[in-house]
C-alpha positions in Angstrom: -46.5 13.7 69.6 -45.9 10.3 71.0 -42.0 8.4 70.5 -43.7 5.5 68.5 -45.6 8.2 65.9 -42.6 10.0 65.7 -40.4 6.9 65.0 -42.8 6.0 62.2 -42.4 9.2 61.0 -38.8 9.5 61.2 -38.6 6.2 59.5 -40.9 7.2 56.5 -38.4 10.0 55.7 -35.5 7.8 55.8 -36.9 5.4 53.2 -38.4 7.7 50.7 -35.1 10.4 51.0 -32.7 6.8 50.9 -35.0 6.1 47.7 -34.8 9.4 46.1 -30.9 9.5 46.7 -30.3 5.4 44.7 -32.6 6.5 42.4 -29.7 9.2 41.5 -27.7 6.5 40.4 -24.8 8.1 40.8 -21.2 6.7 40.5 -17.7 7.0 42.3 -16.4 9.2 39.6 -19.5 11.5 40.7 -18.9 10.9 43.9 -14.9 12.4 43.6 -16.0 14.8 41.2 -19.2 16.7 43.6 -16.3 16.4 46.8 -13.6 18.1 44.4 -16.2 21.0 43.6 -17.5 21.7 47.2 -16.3 23.6 50.1 -15.8 20.3 52.0 -13.2 21.0 54.7 -11.7 18.7 57.3 -11.7 19.9 60.5 -8.9 22.1 62.1 -6.2 19.3 63.0 -7.3 16.9 61.1 -5.2 16.5 58.2 -2.2 16.5 61.2 -3.7 14.0 62.8 -5.0 11.8 60.1 -1.3 12.3 58.4 0.6 11.1 61.5 -1.7 8.3 62.2 -0.9 7.1 58.6 2.9 7.5 59.6 3.2 5.6 62.7 1.3 2.8 60.6 -2.0 3.2 63.5 -5.3 2.1 62.1 -8.1 5.0 61.8 -11.8 4.1 62.4 -14.2 7.7 61.0 -17.7 7.0 62.2 -19.6 8.9 60.5 -24.4 9.2 59.3 -22.9 11.1 56.2 -22.4 9.5 53.0 -20.1 7.2 52.9 -19.0 7.4 49.7 -18.2 11.0 49.8 -16.3 10.5 53.3 -14.5 8.2 51.3 -14.0 10.9 48.2 -12.8 13.1 50.2 -10.2 11.3 52.0 -8.8 9.7 49.1 -8.2 13.3 48.1 -6.2 12.8 50.3 -4.0 10.2 49.2 -4.4 8.8 52.9 -6.5 5.9 52.6 -7.3 2.1 52.5 -11.5 1.6 52.8 -13.5 -1.3 53.6 
């Protein structure tokens, strides 16, 4: 498949996936509940690193292609973050 055609399929998939997700009208409370009820886990040592950085007042930036609301809810469970 030519690269340009592949990109068009990826774009179409993304737009359809995003539209389906957006139509669910999830709230912050929904995401919090999802995280609490899930088996989501931080990698080994991540919680210690987050705590250490917070104690030293070192800012931490999370780069992810994941759903930001899930990431925020996960960190909020730790009681350790402020987010923009």
